[in-house]
C-alpha angles and dihedrals in degrees: 000000000000131000123335130189128236147153140227122222147176137177087290088076092059124213109346128208097224094185089063092044091055092046089054089064101258111147104183142026133197110207136197107242104176141011119260093224123101092268092064087202118175120264109259094235100037099098092047094044093047094050098042097042089052093048089054096050103256119144107240131219134163134215127216115208110224111215140142096304090047092055091046094052115005093167092059090044093053094041092053090053092049089051090055093047091053092199095303121157119264109190090186097041133220121309123204105224107213112180109098110131092208092069097036093107100055091099138246095270094055093044088055091051090046091053090051092053093053091041094055094047096046096042091049086059090052102259131133112236128209136166128244121198142124127264094263091055091046092052104033114015104038127040084250103172092046093047090047089067088068105022138048115239129216107199129203114212123151128187117242089248094049105183099154097263123140113225112177090188094058117125086231092065107121096197092126093066107015139058095213139028130206094208101173142024092191103061125143118215129177110255095030124091114222129352124340134185113260125210142181126204108210105202111027097267085156090070096039091057098039093110098031095122094044089064109042114213112246118245113253117262122247089250092054090050091048090057090051089051089054089049088057097249096127104048128237140279089271102039121107109270093024124232090255092052093048094049092046092049089052091052102256129131104246095200093052092047093046091050090056090046090054091049093049093048096053 
């Protein structure tokens, strides 16, 4: 399909006139659905944004901000979001927002396991899952190039003179390793008061995911998980959390998976 333009929003953007947003040419929106704090309370504008963006033809996605409480209990974090979504369609999927400086030091291996936990829970509910971060996190905090073999990335990179303009020829353009680019935090869009984040999707992921929730993604088999264990994606017996804890939190039978691991490693 080619590139399409979109925005991401939260309660900070106030009440939005989605008819005007659609008329401005925006095709998708990624919304905040719940707070990252321990309360996990719903974003004040989510219900309105979800309903009105859909009525006006925008593909809808949500982001989940991964912070301290997420790291402490990712299963609760994911489950609370699913409770708020109530099975509703998300044409643009769920994006794991990885940028919080307070969890930056947990290490690449644990970040990879964390991503797998959210991925398994959200895909089991029928949702596409992608990763949002900036270039520094992609290169230095996450195992970005390895994760990009299995996940689509949405990258935030702004020019020093950020004025809300999209320049596909910019040296900041992450098209070689990402499917989407948040190219400005200072955009102006009809129907929204003040600045708003601006995004471009490079390859029509909006269309590819249009029916994602009509066809729930099957949970991975024990054998598939066993292969991921061998690849090091689920930690070890001594990691924190341990491999057993991670597999159990994600809904897998540790003993069955470990039996297959032992068979494959003979």
